[in-house]
N, C-alpha and C positions, 0 to 999 in steps of 0.2 A: 293330525291329517287323518281323515276318514275315507276308506276305499269302499264304494257301494257298486255292486253289480246291478245293472239295469235289467229289467224283466226280459228284454228281447235278446240279451246276449247268452251265449252258451256257457255252461260251467267251466269249460276248458277251452283254451285257445286251439287246441289240437282237434277239436271237433268242428271248427268252423271251416267254411269253404274258403279255398284260396282264391285270390282275385285273378282274373284272366290277364294275360300279357298283351299289350298292343304292340305288334312288331315294329311299328314305326319309331317306338322309343328305345328299341334295343340296339345298342352299339356293338355290332358284330366284331369289329376290330378289337374292342375290349374284351368281348367274350372269348375270342381266340387267344389273346394274350393271358388271360386267366387260366384257360386250359393248359397253355404251355407251362405256366408257373406251377400249376398242380401236378404236371408230369415231372418237373424238375424236383419238386418236394417229395414226390412218391419215389423217384429214383434215389434221392439223397437218403430217405429213411430205409430204402432196401440196402444200400451200401453200408449204413451204419448197423443195420441188423446183421448183415453178413459178417462184418469185422467185429461185432459186439461192442460197438461204440454207443454209449448211452446218449439219448438226445439232449440231455442237460449238459453234457460235455461240449464246450465250444471247439470248434474246428479252427486250425489255423488257415486253412484254405480248402475251398471246394470249387472245382470248375466243371462246367457243362458245356458241350457244343450243342447249339440248337439251330 
């Protein structure tokens, strides 16, 4: 398998412009749920760091009220 860059592409994906978002396709409820999950993960990582519990160590239980 051979990979060829076309002449009109950038040498790096990081230099390309990002596509614009059409708000009609954004599911706001899903975005809110993702934001909540990110807060829970951030809180769990904070508690692990505070108690010096490594991330690879499984927890028996973790509860959050949201």
